[in-house]
N, C-alpha and C positions, 0 to 999 in steps of 0.2 A: 718669266714663268714662275708661277707658285706651285708648291706642293700641297695638295689637299691631305690633311691628316686622316690615317686610317680610321680613327675613331669616328670621325665625322662621316666617312663613307658607309662605315658599319650601321651606324644610327640611321642614316637617310635611306639605305637599302632596306633595313629591317621595318621602319616604321611607314616608308612611302613607296617602297617596292621600286617599279619602273620609272615612276616619276622622281623618286629620290636618286636614283641613279643618273637620270637625265640631268637634274639639277647638279650633281656633282661633276659630271662629264663637262658641263659649260662653264664651271667656276673659273677656269684659268682664262679663257676667253672672255668672260663678263669682267673679270678683274682688270684686265688689260684695256677693255673698253671704257670703264669708268675712271682709271687712272688717267687716260689721255682726255676723257671728256671733262673732267673736273679739274685737270691740270694738278694731278697728285704725284708724288713720288713716296715709295715705301721706306719706312725708317726703322723698322724693328721686325721681329719674328711674328709669323702669323698667330693669331689666337682663334679659338673656336668654341662653340657650345653644341647642344644637340641639333640645332636648326640652322646655324649660320656659322659662316668664316668671316673673321674680323681681321683687318689689315691696319696696322698703325701707319698714318701717312702724314705728310706735310703738303700744305697747300702752297700755291705760288707765292703768297705774301708771307710765308714762313709760319703760318699758324698750324700748330698740330692738331690733328683730327684723327678718326677712325673711320674706315671703310667698312660698311656691313653689308655682306652678301648673304641673302638669307632666303630659305625656302618659303614661297609665298602660299599662305593658306588662310582659314577662316580666323585664326588667331592672330598672325603675324600682320595682316592687312591693315588692321587698325592702328597698329603702332605709330606710323607717321601722323596720323589723325590726332591722336592722344598728345603726342609730343608737341604739336602745333598748338594745341589748345593750352597746354601748360606752359609753353613758352620759356622753358628753363626754370620755371618756379617749383622747386623740388625734383627736378628731373633734369636728365641730360638734354642738351639744346640739340634740335635738328638743324643741320646746316644746307643740306641738299637732299632731294629725294626723286626716284624714278618710279612712277607708276606702273610702268609695264612689268618690271623685274622685282620691284620691292627693295631695290638698292638704296641704302641711306648712307649719308656721310654726316658724322655726329662729332660734338666736340670731344676732345681727349679728356678722359678722367684717368685717375690713377688706378691702373687694374691690380697693382701689387697691394693695394690697401683696400680690402673688402671689409664690409661689416662683421663677416664671420669671424674676423681675426681679433675683434674686440674681446678682451678677456671676460670683461664683466656682462654676463647675459642679460642683466636686468637693464644696464645701460643701453645695450643693444635694442631691447625691446622698445624702449622709449623712443629711441631714433627711428625705428620703423613707424610707432605710433604717431610721431610728429610729422614725418613725411606723408603718411596717410592722410592727416588731417588736412595737409595742404592740397594734396593731389585730389581728394575727394571733395574739396570745397566747391568745385565747379560742376555744373550740369554737363552730361554727356551730350555730344553733338548728334543731330540726326543721322540715322543710318548705321549707328554702333550696335554691335551684338548686345541683347538685352537679357538680363538676369531672369526676367519672367519667363522667356521662352526656355531658357536653359532649365528652371525649376519645373516647368510643366513637362519637359522630356524626361528630367530625372524620376518624377513622380510616376509617370507612365511605365518606366522601366523597372522601378523599384519592386514592385509585388513578386514579378517573375524571378528576379535576381536574388531576392533575399531568401526564397525557398530553395536556393541551391547551396545556402551556407548551413553546414551540419550542426553547429553549435546552437544550442537553443538560447544561450545568453547573448550571443552576437546577434542572432536573428531579431530578438527582442530589442536589443540595442538599435539595430538599423531600422526596425519599424517605428522606434520612438523618433529617430532622426527624421524619417518620412512624414510623421505625423507633425512634427515641429515645422517643417517646410510647408506643409500644407496650410498650417495656420498663418503664415506670413506670405505665402505666393501671391496673394491678391493685391500687396502693396510691395512690389519688387524694388521700389526706388528709381531715382533717375541720375544719381551722381556718376561722374567719370571714375572708374575703378581701374587699377592696375592690374589686379587679379593674382600676380605672381611675385608680390614682394617680398621674397625670401632674401636672406642675409647676403647671398652671392650677388643679388641684384641691386646692392647698394654700395656705391664706391665713393672713395673720397675724392675731393676735388680742391682746386685752388680757389674758387670763387665762393663755395660754400664747404662746410665740414664734410657734408654727405649728399649725395644725389641719387636718385632711382634711375635704373635702365631696364630695359628690355620688358616693356609693358605688354601684356595680352589683354588689351582693354574690352570692357564692357560697360553697359549702362545699368546701375543697380544701386543695392543698399549697401553702405561701407561695411556692414557687419560681415559681408561676404569676403572681406579682405583680411580678416584676423588670423585665419588658419596657419599661414606658413610661419608666422612668428610665435606659435603654440608648438608647432611640430620641429621646426629646426632647432638643433641643440637640445633635443627633447628632454625633459625633465618633468616626471609625472607630478611632483610636488610643487612645480612652478606653473602648472597650467591655469590654476585660478588667479594666481596673482598677475600672470601676464594679461590674462583676459580682462580682468579688472582694471588694470593699468591702462591698457588700449582704450576700453570703453570710455574710461575717464577722459583721457586725452582728446578723443574724438567727439566726445559729448554725446554718446550713442544710448538709446534705451537698451538696458542690458538684456532684457528678455527677448527683444527683436534680434539684438546682435548674437544672442545664444542660439537662436532658431537658424539664422544664416550660416553660423559657425557649423552647427550639426548638418546643414546643407552641404558643406564642404566635405565633412566626414562622410556622408552619403555619396557624394560625387566620386570621391577617391575609391570608397569601396565598391562602387559600381564598376568602376574602370578596372579595378583588379579582378572582380568576379568575372566580368566580360573577356579579360584577357587570360583568364585561366591561372592567376597569380594567387598565391596565399594573401589573406587580408592582412594589413600592417598592423601589428600589435599597438605601436604608439598612436595611429590613427583611432583605433578602437578606445584606447584608454582615454584620449582627448574627449570622445564622446561621451564615455561613462562620467569623467570628472564634471562635464558641463550639463548633462541630461537632467540633472536634479534641479535645475532652476537658480534663482537668485541665491546667491551665497553671502 
Protein backbone atom coordinates (compact mmCIF):
# COMPACT_ATOMS: atom_id res chain seq x y z
CA UNK A 1 0.00 0.00 0.00
CA UNK A 2 1.30 3.48 -0.82
CA UNK A 3 0.40 6.74 0.86
CA UNK A 4 -0.62 9.59 -1.43
CA UNK A 5 0.98 12.86 -0.23
CA UNK A 6 -1.49 15.46 1.05
CA UNK A 7 -0.04 18.09 -1.29
CA UNK A 8 -0.85 15.96 -4.35
CA UNK A 9 -4.38 15.37 -3.06
CA UNK A 10 -4.88 19.11 -2.55
CA UNK A 11 -3.51 20.01 -5.98
CA UNK A 12 -5.63 17.43 -7.79
CA UNK A 13 -8.87 18.37 -6.06
CA UNK A 14 -8.18 22.07 -6.55
CA UNK A 15 -7.44 21.92 -10.28
CA UNK A 16 -9.40 18.85 -11.40
CA UNK A 17 -12.29 18.63 -8.92
CA UNK A 18 -14.12 15.31 -8.79
CA UNK A 19 -11.93 13.86 -11.56
CA UNK A 20 -8.82 14.74 -9.56
CA UNK A 21 -10.24 13.10 -6.45
CA UNK A 22 -11.07 9.97 -8.48
CA UNK A 23 -7.49 9.92 -9.77
CA UNK A 24 -6.12 10.17 -6.23
CA UNK A 25 -8.47 7.47 -4.94
CA UNK A 26 -7.33 5.10 -7.70
CA UNK A 27 -3.59 5.59 -7.11
CA UNK A 28 -2.94 2.79 -4.56
CA UNK A 29 -4.69 0.21 -6.70
CA UNK A 30 -3.09 1.48 -9.88
CA UNK A 31 0.37 1.34 -8.33
CA UNK A 32 -0.20 -2.26 -7.23
CA UNK A 33 -1.46 -3.19 -10.70
CA UNK A 34 1.59 -1.87 -12.54
CA UNK A 35 4.10 -3.11 -10.00
CA UNK A 36 2.76 -6.60 -10.69
CA UNK A 37 2.24 -6.19 -14.45
CA UNK A 38 5.76 -4.90 -15.14
CA UNK A 39 7.51 -6.98 -12.49
CA UNK A 40 8.64 -4.09 -10.31
CA UNK A 41 9.45 -3.59 -6.65
CA UNK A 42 9.60 -0.25 -4.83
CA UNK A 43 13.02 0.67 -3.48
CA UNK A 44 12.65 4.20 -2.14
CA UNK A 45 10.27 6.90 -0.86
CA UNK A 46 7.52 8.21 -3.12
CA UNK A 47 8.02 11.45 -5.03
CA UNK A 48 5.37 13.70 -6.53
CA UNK A 49 4.65 16.81 -8.55
CA UNK A 50 1.49 18.74 -9.30
CA UNK A 51 0.07 16.04 -11.57
CA UNK A 52 1.84 12.78 -10.81
CA UNK A 53 3.00 10.32 -8.20
CA UNK A 54 6.45 8.84 -8.90
CA UNK A 55 7.73 5.61 -7.35
CA UNK A 56 11.40 4.60 -7.51
CA UNK A 57 11.40 0.94 -8.56
CA UNK A 58 13.67 -1.91 -9.62
CA UNK A 59 12.85 -4.15 -12.58
CA UNK A 60 13.20 -7.91 -12.52
CA UNK A 61 16.63 -7.71 -14.15
CA UNK A 62 17.87 -5.29 -11.48
CA UNK A 63 17.56 -2.15 -13.60
CA UNK A 64 16.57 0.95 -11.63
CA UNK A 65 13.60 2.90 -12.99
CA UNK A 66 10.69 5.10 -11.87
CA UNK A 67 6.98 4.40 -12.17
CA UNK A 68 5.06 7.57 -13.01
CA UNK A 69 1.34 7.54 -12.23
CA UNK A 70 -0.15 10.70 -13.70
CA UNK A 71 -3.41 12.49 -14.29
CA UNK A 72 -4.16 12.12 -17.98
CA UNK A 73 -5.11 15.37 -19.74
CA UNK A 74 -4.38 17.32 -22.94
CA UNK A 75 -0.86 18.15 -21.76
CA UNK A 76 0.27 14.79 -20.33
CA UNK A 77 -1.19 12.63 -23.11
CA UNK A 78 1.59 13.72 -25.47
CA UNK A 79 4.45 12.85 -23.09
CA UNK A 80 5.06 9.23 -24.20
CA UNK A 81 4.77 10.24 -27.85
CA UNK A 82 7.49 12.88 -27.46
CA UNK A 83 9.72 10.60 -25.39
CA UNK A 84 9.51 7.90 -28.06
CA UNK A 85 10.46 10.40 -30.77
CA UNK A 86 13.44 11.68 -28.78
CA UNK A 87 14.52 8.14 -27.90
CA UNK A 88 16.66 9.27 -24.99
CA UNK A 89 18.50 11.97 -26.99
CA UNK A 90 18.42 14.86 -24.53
CA UNK A 91 15.50 13.42 -22.57
CA UNK A 92 14.72 10.62 -20.15
CA UNK A 93 14.13 7.23 -21.80
CA UNK A 94 10.65 5.72 -21.88
CA UNK A 95 10.74 2.02 -20.96
CA UNK A 96 7.03 1.10 -20.82
CA UNK A 97 3.71 2.90 -21.28
CA UNK A 98 0.02 2.16 -20.73
CA UNK A 99 -2.31 4.09 -23.04
CA UNK A 100 -5.44 3.61 -20.95
CA UNK A 101 -4.13 5.20 -17.75
CA UNK A 102 -1.13 7.25 -18.93
CA UNK A 103 1.18 5.29 -16.62
CA UNK A 104 4.85 5.41 -17.60
CA UNK A 105 7.95 3.45 -16.66
CA UNK A 106 11.01 5.68 -17.12
CA UNK A 107 14.74 5.32 -16.68
CA UNK A 108 15.96 6.42 -13.25
CA UNK A 109 17.77 9.76 -13.19
CA UNK A 110 19.31 11.47 -10.16
CA UNK A 111 16.44 13.40 -8.58
CA UNK A 112 18.83 14.81 -5.97
CA UNK A 113 20.78 16.68 -8.66
CA UNK A 114 18.55 19.19 -10.41
CA UNK A 115 19.75 21.96 -12.68
CA UNK A 116 18.18 24.34 -10.14
CA UNK A 117 21.07 23.57 -7.81
CA UNK A 118 23.81 24.67 -10.23
CA UNK A 119 25.16 27.88 -8.62
CA UNK A 120 26.11 29.60 -11.89
CA UNK A 121 22.84 30.73 -13.47
CA UNK A 122 24.52 31.45 -16.81
CA UNK A 123 25.90 27.92 -16.94
CA UNK A 124 22.38 26.63 -16.19
CA UNK A 125 20.92 28.70 -19.02
CA UNK A 126 23.48 27.23 -21.43
CA UNK A 127 22.45 23.71 -20.37
CA UNK A 128 18.80 24.55 -21.09
CA UNK A 129 19.73 26.01 -24.47
CA UNK A 130 21.82 23.01 -25.48
CA UNK A 131 19.04 20.60 -24.50
CA UNK A 132 16.45 22.65 -26.38
CA UNK A 133 18.64 22.66 -29.47
CA UNK A 134 18.60 18.85 -29.44
CA UNK A 135 14.95 18.39 -28.52
CA UNK A 136 13.61 20.86 -31.10
CA UNK A 137 15.81 19.48 -33.90
CA UNK A 138 13.09 16.98 -34.84
CA UNK A 139 9.65 17.64 -36.35
CA UNK A 140 6.62 16.97 -34.20
CA UNK A 141 4.65 13.82 -35.07
CA UNK A 142 1.13 13.96 -36.42
CA UNK A 143 -1.59 14.50 -33.84
CA UNK A 144 0.50 16.63 -31.46
CA UNK A 145 -1.04 19.80 -30.00
CA UNK A 146 -0.17 22.73 -32.23
CA UNK A 147 1.17 26.14 -31.28
CA UNK A 148 -0.86 27.72 -34.06
CA UNK A 149 -4.10 26.64 -32.37
CA UNK A 150 -2.87 27.85 -28.98
CA UNK A 151 -1.91 31.24 -30.45
CA UNK A 152 -5.28 31.61 -32.13
CA UNK A 153 -7.13 30.95 -28.88
CA UNK A 154 -4.85 33.36 -26.98
CA UNK A 155 -5.57 36.16 -29.43
CA UNK A 156 -9.31 35.52 -29.22
CA UNK A 157 -9.19 35.85 -25.43
CA UNK A 158 -6.67 38.67 -25.20
CA UNK A 159 -8.81 41.73 -25.93
CA UNK A 160 -11.43 40.99 -23.29
CA UNK A 161 -8.87 39.94 -20.70
CA UNK A 162 -6.59 42.94 -21.15
CA UNK A 163 -9.53 45.28 -20.47
CA UNK A 164 -9.62 43.86 -16.93
CA UNK A 165 -6.06 45.01 -16.18
CA UNK A 166 -6.25 48.29 -14.21
CA UNK A 167 -2.72 49.58 -14.81
CA UNK A 168 -2.46 51.38 -18.19
CA UNK A 169 1.23 50.51 -18.61
CA UNK A 170 0.51 46.83 -18.05
CA UNK A 171 -2.39 47.00 -20.53
CA UNK A 172 -0.14 48.53 -23.17
CA UNK A 173 2.48 45.85 -22.57
CA UNK A 174 -0.06 43.05 -23.02
CA UNK A 175 -1.43 44.72 -26.14
CA UNK A 176 2.13 44.78 -27.50
CA UNK A 177 2.52 41.08 -26.64
CA UNK A 178 -0.68 40.27 -28.52
CA UNK A 179 0.48 42.34 -31.49
CA UNK A 180 3.79 40.46 -31.55
CA UNK A 181 2.00 37.10 -31.55
CA UNK A 182 -0.28 38.31 -34.34
CA UNK A 183 2.77 39.00 -36.51
CA UNK A 184 4.08 35.42 -36.27
CA UNK A 185 0.88 33.42 -35.80
CA UNK A 186 0.73 32.56 -39.50
CA UNK A 187 4.02 30.63 -39.23
CA UNK A 188 3.79 28.76 -35.91
CA UNK A 189 6.47 26.18 -36.73
CA UNK A 190 6.52 22.38 -36.72
CA UNK A 191 9.31 21.42 -34.30
CA UNK A 192 8.70 19.09 -31.34
CA UNK A 193 8.64 21.36 -28.28
CA UNK A 194 9.03 20.38 -24.62
CA UNK A 195 7.14 23.54 -23.53
CA UNK A 196 8.00 23.21 -19.83
CA UNK A 197 11.79 23.02 -19.66
CA UNK A 198 12.40 24.83 -16.38
CA UNK A 199 15.36 24.01 -14.16
CA UNK A 200 13.53 21.45 -11.98
CA UNK A 201 12.73 19.50 -15.14
CA UNK A 202 16.42 18.91 -15.89
CA UNK A 203 18.09 16.12 -13.90
CA UNK A 204 21.59 14.70 -13.85
CA UNK A 205 22.15 11.20 -15.22
CA UNK A 206 24.90 8.62 -15.53
CA UNK A 207 24.79 8.36 -19.32
CA UNK A 208 24.72 12.15 -19.88
CA UNK A 209 25.39 15.15 -17.64
CA UNK A 210 21.79 16.45 -17.94
CA UNK A 211 18.50 15.16 -19.34
CA UNK A 212 15.01 16.67 -19.65
CA UNK A 213 11.94 15.19 -17.96
CA UNK A 214 8.20 15.91 -17.87
CA UNK A 215 7.52 17.35 -21.33
CA UNK A 216 4.14 18.92 -22.08
CA UNK A 217 4.78 18.67 -25.81
CA UNK A 218 3.39 20.54 -28.77
CA UNK A 219 4.33 21.30 -32.34
CA UNK A 220 5.64 24.78 -32.93
CA UNK A 221 8.45 27.32 -33.07
CA UNK A 222 11.42 26.86 -30.66
CA UNK A 223 11.12 30.50 -29.62
CA UNK A 224 8.12 29.42 -27.53
CA UNK A 225 10.53 27.37 -25.38
CA UNK A 226 12.71 30.16 -23.97
CA UNK A 227 10.48 31.69 -21.31
CA UNK A 228 11.08 29.30 -18.36
CA UNK A 229 14.85 29.93 -18.43
CA UNK A 230 14.17 33.68 -18.36
CA UNK A 231 11.75 33.41 -15.45
CA UNK A 232 13.43 30.81 -13.22
CA UNK A 233 15.95 32.36 -10.81
CA UNK A 234 14.68 35.65 -12.20
CA UNK A 235 17.14 38.51 -12.58
CA UNK A 236 15.90 41.48 -14.57
CA UNK A 237 19.41 42.46 -15.60
CA UNK A 238 20.04 38.99 -17.00
CA UNK A 239 16.94 38.74 -19.21
CA UNK A 240 18.58 40.05 -22.38
CA UNK A 241 21.78 38.06 -21.85
CA UNK A 242 19.83 34.84 -21.35
CA UNK A 243 17.59 35.51 -24.34
CA UNK A 244 20.53 36.32 -26.62
CA UNK A 245 22.54 33.30 -25.40
CA UNK A 246 19.68 30.88 -26.01
CA UNK A 247 18.81 32.24 -29.44
CA UNK A 248 22.47 31.98 -30.41
CA UNK A 249 22.76 28.34 -29.30
CA UNK A 250 19.48 27.40 -31.00
CA UNK A 251 20.28 29.42 -34.13
CA UNK A 252 16.97 31.28 -33.99
CA UNK A 253 15.90 34.44 -35.71
CA UNK A 254 15.91 36.81 -32.76
CA UNK A 255 12.86 38.84 -33.74
CA UNK A 256 10.69 35.78 -34.26
CA UNK A 257 11.93 34.24 -31.00
CA UNK A 258 11.19 37.53 -29.24
CA UNK A 259 7.59 37.47 -30.55
CA UNK A 260 7.00 33.91 -29.35
CA UNK A 261 8.53 34.70 -25.96
CA UNK A 262 6.14 37.62 -25.63
CA UNK A 263 3.48 35.05 -26.47
CA UNK A 264 4.45 33.13 -23.34
CA UNK A 265 4.18 36.35 -21.31
CA UNK A 266 0.69 36.81 -22.76
CA UNK A 267 -0.28 33.19 -22.11
CA UNK A 268 0.77 33.29 -18.45
CA UNK A 269 -0.91 36.64 -17.94
CA UNK A 270 -4.18 35.42 -19.45
CA UNK A 271 -4.17 32.48 -17.05
CA UNK A 272 -3.61 34.83 -14.11
CA UNK A 273 -6.42 37.16 -15.18
CA UNK A 274 -8.87 34.32 -15.80
CA UNK A 275 -8.05 32.71 -12.44
CA UNK A 276 -8.40 36.01 -10.59
CA UNK A 277 -4.73 36.10 -9.57
CA UNK A 278 -2.45 39.17 -9.55
CA UNK A 279 -0.14 39.55 -12.53
CA UNK A 280 3.37 38.24 -11.90
CA UNK A 281 5.80 41.18 -11.78
CA UNK A 282 8.69 39.14 -13.18
CA UNK A 283 6.59 38.01 -16.16
CA UNK A 284 5.69 41.61 -16.93
CA UNK A 285 9.33 42.67 -16.56
CA UNK A 286 10.43 39.97 -19.04
CA UNK A 287 7.91 41.43 -21.47
CA UNK A 288 9.20 44.95 -20.92
CA UNK A 289 12.82 43.90 -21.38
CA UNK A 290 12.04 42.17 -24.68
CA UNK A 291 9.34 44.25 -26.28
CA UNK A 292 11.84 46.85 -27.51
CA UNK A 293 13.04 44.46 -30.22
CA UNK A 294 16.57 43.61 -31.18
CA UNK A 295 19.19 44.63 -28.63
